[in-house]
C-alpha positions as CSV (number, residue, x, y, z in Angstrom):
1,M,-37.9,59.0,19.2
2,K,-34.7,58.4,16.7
3,Y,-33.9,55.0,16.9
4,L,-29.9,54.2,17.9
5,L,-27.8,52.3,15.0
6,L,-25.2,49.7,16.5
7,L,-22.3,49.7,14.4
8,I,-20.2,46.5,15.1
9,L,-16.4,46.4,14.2
10,V,-14.3,43.7,14.5
11,N,-10.4,44.1,15.8
12,Y,-8.2,42.1,16.0
13,C,-5.2,42.6,18.8
14,S,-1.9,40.9,18.6
15,S,-1.4,41.5,22.2
16,S,-5.1,40.3,23.2
17,G,-6.4,38.2,20.1
18,P,-9.3,39.1,18.2
19,T,-12.0,41.0,19.8
20,W,-15.1,43.1,18.9
21,S,-16.1,46.1,19.4
22,V,-19.6,48.5,19.8
23,V,-19.6,51.9,18.8
24,I,-22.9,53.6,20.4
25,P,-24.2,56.8,19.8
26,L,-25.4,59.2,22.6
27,P,-27.7,62.1,22.7
28,D,-25.0,64.3,22.7
29,G,-23.6,63.6,20.1
30,S,-20.9,61.9,21.8
31,Q,-20.2,58.3,21.2
32,Q,-19.4,55.2,23.8
33,V,-17.3,52.5,22.7
34,V,-17.8,49.0,24.5
35,H,-15.1,46.2,24.0
36,G,-15.4,42.5,24.3
37,P,-13.7,39.5,23.2
38,L,-14.4,37.7,20.5
39,Q,-14.5,33.9,21.4
40,Y,-17.8,35.3,23.5
41,I,-19.9,35.8,20.3
42,F,-17.9,32.9,17.6
43,P,-17.0,30.2,20.1
44,Q,-14.0,28.6,18.9
45,E,-13.8,24.9,18.1
46,R,-12.2,23.0,20.8
47,K,-9.2,20.6,20.0
48,E,-8.7,17.7,21.4
49,T,-5.0,17.6,22.9
50,L,-3.6,14.2,21.9
51,I,-1.5,12.4,24.4
52,C,1.7,10.0,23.2
53,R,1.4,7.1,25.0
54,H,3.9,3.6,23.7
55,C,5.1,5.8,20.9
56,F,1.9,6.7,19.7
57,S,-0.5,9.2,19.5
58,F,-4.8,8.0,19.2
59,R,-7.5,10.4,18.2
60,T,-11.2,9.5,17.0
61,I,-13.3,11.5,14.5
62,D,-16.5,10.6,13.1
63,D,-18.7,10.6,16.5
64,D,-16.0,7.5,17.3
65,R,-16.4,5.8,14.2
66,R,-12.7,6.5,12.8
67,M,-9.1,6.1,14.2
68,L,-6.4,8.7,13.5
69,I,-3.4,7.3,14.8
70,K,0.4,8.1,13.8
71,P,3.1,7.2,15.3
72,C,5.0,9.8,18.3
73,G,8.5,9.7,20.3
74,G,11.2,9.3,18.0
75,H,12.3,7.0,15.9
76,N,13.7,4.7,18.8
77,C,10.3,4.4,20.1
78,I,9.5,0.7,20.3
79,S,5.5,0.1,21.3
80,I,5.6,-3.0,23.5
81,M,2.6,-4.2,25.9
82,N,3.6,-6.6,28.2
83,N,1.5,-8.5,30.2
84,T,1.7,-8.3,33.8
85,D,0.9,-11.2,34.9
86,P,4.2,-12.9,36.8
87,E,3.6,-16.5,35.5
88,E,3.9,-15.4,31.9
89,E,7.5,-14.8,31.7
90,N,8.8,-14.0,28.3
91,L,11.8,-16.0,27.6
92,P,13.8,-15.9,24.3
93,T,11.5,-17.3,21.1
94,Q,12.5,-21.1,21.0
95,S,13.6,-22.5,17.8
96,Y,10.9,-24.0,15.0
97,D,11.9,-25.9,11.6
98,F,10.2,-23.7,9.4
99,S,10.0,-26.1,6.8
100,Q,6.6,-27.6,8.4
101,C,4.6,-24.4,8.0
102,G,2.0,-24.6,5.5
103,R,0.7,-27.6,5.8
104,A,-3.4,-28.4,5.8
105,E,-5.2,-31.9,5.6
106,N,-8.2,-30.5,4.5
107,I,-7.3,-28.7,1.1
108,P,-10.3,-26.8,-0.2
109,S,-10.8,-28.1,-3.6
110,I,-9.2,-25.4,-6.1
111,V,-12.2,-24.7,-8.6
112,S,-13.8,-22.2,-11.2
113,K,-16.8,-22.3,-9.0
114,A,-14.9,-21.5,-5.9
115,L,-15.5,-17.6,-6.9
116,Q,-18.3,-18.0,-5.3
117,L,-17.0,-17.7,-2.2
118,K,-17.6,-15.9,0.3
119,I,-16.2,-14.6,3.9
120,S,-19.2,-13.6,6.3
121,T,-21.9,-13.7,4.0
122,S,-23.0,-17.0,3.3
123,V,-23.4,-20.5,5.3
124,K,-22.4,-22.7,2.6
125,N,-19.3,-21.2,2.5
126,T,-18.4,-22.3,6.2
127,L,-14.6,-23.4,6.8
128,R,-14.3,-27.0,7.3
129,P,-13.1,-27.7,10.6
130,A,-8.7,-27.6,10.2
131,E,-9.2,-26.3,7.0
132,Y,-6.5,-23.4,7.3
133,P,-5.2,-24.5,10.8
134,W,-3.4,-21.4,11.2
135,L,-6.3,-18.8,11.9
136,V,-6.7,-17.7,15.2
137,R,-9.7,-15.6,16.9
138,I,-8.7,-12.9,19.0
139,E,-10.9,-11.3,21.5
140,S,-9.7,-7.8,23.1
141,R,-11.6,-6.2,26.3
142,S,-10.3,-3.2,28.0
143,N,-10.0,-5.2,30.9
144,T,-10.3,-8.7,32.1
145,Y,-14.0,-7.5,34.1
146,S,-15.3,-5.7,30.9
147,N,-18.6,-7.2,28.9
148,T,-17.5,-5.6,25.6
149,F,-14.5,-6.8,23.4
150,T,-13.8,-6.4,19.8
151,F,-13.3,-9.5,17.3
152,C,-10.5,-9.6,15.0
153,G,-8.5,-12.5,13.6
154,G,-5.1,-13.2,13.3
155,T,-2.2,-16.0,11.5
156,L,0.1,-18.7,13.7
157,I,3.5,-18.2,11.6
158,H,5.6,-19.6,14.4
159,P,4.3,-21.9,17.4
160,Q,4.8,-18.3,19.6
161,W,4.1,-15.8,17.6
162,I,0.8,-14.6,15.7
163,L,0.7,-11.9,13.2
164,T,-2.4,-9.7,13.0
165,A,-3.5,-6.3,12.5
166,A,-2.2,-3.3,14.5
167,H,-5.4,-1.5,14.3
168,C,-6.9,-4.7,16.2
169,M,-4.7,-3.5,19.1
170,F,-6.4,-0.2,19.3
171,D,-9.1,0.5,22.1
172,S,-11.8,3.1,20.6
173,I,-13.2,3.5,23.8
174,T,-10.6,4.2,26.1
175,K,-8.0,5.7,23.1
176,R,-5.6,3.2,24.7
177,L,-3.8,-0.3,23.2
178,Y,-5.3,-2.7,24.7
179,P,-3.5,-4.5,28.2
180,A,-2.1,-7.7,26.7
181,A,-3.9,-9.3,29.8
182,G,-6.9,-8.7,27.8
183,I,-6.6,-10.6,24.9
184,N,-7.4,-14.0,24.5
185,L,-6.1,-16.1,21.6
186,H,-8.2,-18.9,20.2
187,M,-6.1,-21.9,17.9
188,G,-7.5,-24.8,17.1
189,H,-11.2,-23.0,17.7
190,Y,-13.7,-23.7,15.1
191,D,-17.4,-23.0,16.4
192,R,-17.6,-19.9,18.4
193,S,-20.8,-21.5,20.4
194,R,-18.9,-24.8,21.6
195,M,-15.4,-25.9,23.4
196,S,-13.7,-28.1,21.6
197,R,-10.7,-30.5,23.1
198,K,-8.6,-29.4,20.6
199,E,-9.3,-25.8,21.2
200,Y,-5.8,-23.9,23.0
201,I,-6.4,-20.7,24.4
202,R,-3.9,-18.7,25.9
203,Q,-3.1,-14.8,27.0
204,P,-0.3,-13.1,24.8
205,V,3.2,-12.2,27.1
206,L,3.7,-9.2,24.8
207,Y,2.6,-7.8,21.6
208,V,4.6,-5.7,19.2
209,I,3.5,-2.5,17.0
210,H,4.7,-1.6,13.7
211,P,6.5,1.5,14.5
212,K,5.5,3.1,11.3
213,F,2.0,2.3,11.5
214,R,-0.1,4.9,10.9
215,I,-4.4,6.3,9.9
216,S,-4.3,9.8,8.9
217,Q,-7.0,11.5,7.5
218,V,-5.4,12.3,4.0
219,S,-4.8,8.3,3.5
220,P,-7.9,6.1,3.5
221,A,-6.1,2.9,4.7
222,P,-3.8,2.2,7.7
223,I,-0.3,1.6,6.3
224,H,1.8,-1.2,7.7
225,D,-1.1,-2.3,9.7
226,L,1.2,-5.3,11.6
227,A,1.1,-6.0,15.2
228,M,3.4,-9.7,16.2
229,I,1.8,-11.3,19.6
230,K,3.8,-13.4,21.3
231,L,3.4,-16.5,23.4
232,A,4.7,-17.0,26.3
233,Q,5.3,-21.2,25.8
234,P,5.1,-22.9,22.1
235,V,1.7,-23.9,20.7
236,P,1.0,-27.5,20.5
237,L,1.1,-27.9,16.8
238,S,-1.2,-30.4,15.3
239,S,-3.9,-31.6,12.3
240,S,-6.1,-28.4,13.8
241,I,-3.1,-26.0,14.9
242,N,-0.5,-25.6,12.0
243,T,2.0,-22.1,11.1
244,A,1.3,-20.6,7.5
245,C,4.5,-19.9,5.9
246,L,6.6,-16.4,5.4
247,P,7.2,-14.8,1.7
248,E,10.6,-13.8,0.9
249,T,11.0,-10.1,0.6
250,A,11.0,-9.7,-2.9
251,V,7.9,-11.6,-3.8
252,R,4.8,-10.2,-5.2
253,L,1.9,-11.3,-6.2
254,S,1.1,-10.7,-9.8
255,D,-2.3,-9.1,-11.0
256,G,-4.9,-12.2,-11.2
257,T,-3.5,-14.2,-8.4
258,L,-6.1,-16.2,-6.5
259,A,-6.1,-16.1,-2.7
260,F,-8.1,-16.9,-0.2
261,T,-8.9,-15.3,3.4
262,A,-11.6,-16.9,6.1
263,G,-12.7,-15.0,9.2
264,W,-16.0,-14.9,11.7
265,G,-16.8,-11.3,10.7
266,H,-20.2,-9.9,10.9
267,S,-22.8,-11.7,7.9
268,S,-24.3,-8.4,7.4
269,P,-24.3,-4.7,8.5
270,T,-26.8,-5.1,10.7
271,S,-26.1,-9.2,12.1
272,S,-23.6,-10.3,14.5
273,V,-20.6,-12.3,14.0
274,V,-20.6,-15.7,12.9
275,N,-20.2,-18.9,15.1
276,K,-18.0,-21.4,12.7
277,P,-15.9,-19.0,10.2
278,R,-16.4,-18.4,6.4
279,K,-14.4,-18.0,3.4
280,A,-13.8,-16.5,0.6
281,R,-11.5,-16.3,-2.5
282,I,-10.1,-13.1,-4.0
283,R,-8.6,-12.2,-7.1
284,V,-5.3,-9.9,-6.5
285,S,-5.9,-6.6,-8.5
286,P,-3.3,-3.8,-8.4
287,R,-6.2,-1.9,-10.0
288,S,-8.2,-1.8,-6.6
289,C,-5.2,0.0,-5.2
290,R,-5.7,2.4,-7.1
291,K,-9.4,2.7,-7.1
292,L,-9.3,2.8,-3.0
293,M,-6.2,5.6,-3.3
294,I,-3.7,3.5,-1.5
295,D,0.1,2.2,-1.9
296,K,-0.1,-1.0,-4.1
297,H,3.8,-1.5,-2.7
298,L,2.3,-1.4,1.0
299,H,-1.0,-3.3,0.3
300,I,-2.4,-6.2,-1.3
301,C,-5.5,-5.2,-3.3
302,G,-8.0,-7.7,-4.5
303,R,-11.5,-7.5,-5.7
304,N,-14.1,-10.1,-4.8
305,E,-17.4,-10.8,-6.6
306,R,-20.4,-9.4,-5.6
307,G,-21.0,-9.7,-1.6
308,N,-17.8,-10.9,-1.2
309,N,-16.1,-9.1,1.6
310,I,-14.4,-8.7,4.1
311,C,-16.5,-7.3,7.4
312,S,-15.8,-6.0,10.7
313,G,-14.5,-8.5,13.3
314,D,-12.5,-9.8,10.0
315,S,-9.3,-7.7,10.2
316,G,-6.4,-9.1,11.3
317,T,-7.1,-12.4,8.9
318,G,-4.9,-13.7,6.7
319,L,-4.8,-13.8,2.9
320,V,-3.1,-17.1,2.0
321,V,-1.7,-18.5,-1.1
322,R,-0.9,-22.0,-2.4
323,A,2.2,-22.2,-4.2
324,G,4.7,-25.0,-5.2
325,I,8.1,-24.7,-3.6
326,P,10.5,-27.0,-5.3
327,S,12.0,-29.8,-3.7
328,Y,14.4,-32.9,-3.7
329,G,14.1,-35.0,-6.2
330,N,12.5,-32.7,-8.4
331,R,9.4,-33.1,-6.7
332,T,7.3,-29.8,-5.7
333,V,5.7,-29.1,-2.5
334,W,2.9,-27.3,-2.1
335,K,2.5,-25.0,1.1
336,W,0.4,-22.0,2.1
337,H,1.8,-18.5,2.4
338,L,0.3,-15.6,4.3
339,F,1.0,-12.4,2.0
340,G,-1.5,-10.1,3.8
341,V,-3.3,-9.2,6.5
342,A,-7.1,-7.8,6.4
343,S,-6.8,-4.1,6.8
344,Y,-9.2,-2.0,4.8
345,G,-12.6,-2.4,2.7
346,L,-15.2,0.0,1.4
347,D,-18.8,-0.2,1.8
348,E,-18.0,-2.9,4.2
349,C,-20.7,-5.9,4.0
350,S,-22.8,-5.0,1.6
351,Q,-23.9,-7.5,-0.5
352,N,-25.3,-4.9,-3.3
353,V,-22.2,-3.6,-5.0
354,N,-18.5,-4.9,-6.2
355,H,-15.5,-4.7,-3.3
356,N,-12.1,-3.9,-3.6
357,N,-10.1,-4.6,-0.2
358,A,-7.0,-3.8,0.9
359,F,-4.8,-6.6,3.0
360,A,-1.0,-5.3,4.9
361,S,1.9,-6.4,2.9
362,V,3.4,-9.3,4.4
363,S,6.2,-9.5,2.3
364,A,6.9,-5.7,2.4
365,D,7.3,-6.3,6.0
366,V,9.1,-9.6,6.3
367,D,12.0,-8.4,7.2
368,W,10.7,-6.5,10.6
369,I,8.3,-9.8,11.0
370,R,11.8,-11.8,11.0
371,E,13.7,-9.4,13.6
372,I,10.8,-9.6,15.9
373,M,11.4,-13.0,16.4
374,R,14.8,-13.3,16.3
375,K,14.8,-10.0,19.4
376,Y,12.0,-11.1,21.5
């Protein structure tokens, strides 16, 4: 008995797409050809349909561990999320004397040994109460009834405005922006495990995403990773709550500048967020930007000592520098200025390797920041 040889030929037809054909030799010497669509044998990868919502398209890859976000809707599309609560009425931003910014009562000592400070790694580096009075803790939920929430940090730059990272406002579960009513802002806040009379908790009346914000597969770090959050009413300023100063557009931090950051992020890859914020001293290094393959003009990169790193939950926290400002009578006034917003890092939380971390540059987008405060 002779075996039949099946010869599979693949034809590509422009009219009906790829097909397969099986040529079957018959006993009488003739042939029978059977056709079928190619996808039944070789399934094609299903592509996710991107939907433009609030001026951005959003999807996740790597089992939802990484977000890909890009602007959509055109150059005039402005991404604003308003609070639907009728009690939160959006009125024009109230005036503020910016000369009062950047003051803190508990000024940390700046000595060489302070390079041992870490963020989210060591209990001994816990921030003192009111040491960084501009520090804001941000909790975001998909809705008001959700038990799952995202931790981020932010910086008070005006009694009604908080600057944070844009990627903190995107919900990786729903693939949408967090509703403004699902965000709680904790100011004058210190210990997560207890309430304080000095603490001020509010929801935003609105928030705005930078129109050029993007996270792509080509560039590992987000660009223009900034979001502005507005309060309906100014927060009362005190020794526990104050604003950080904004830098000028042309100001750039030189190589080797020492800067500080703090947050409630995780203390290790397997731990939960900490109850009291922890701080770090970071040395600015443009070389770190090259190693991270990102634009040094849009980011401020810093290299930490071993174990000193921003971690999950620290996104959005500010990178501040205490700088002297000339005043009347040849006096120098020392104030804290916000130069960066925690955006990106490699090998988060690992204490076994040196780290390069990237902060979104505030001075690169300070004109947009000021415009948002004037406009809204």
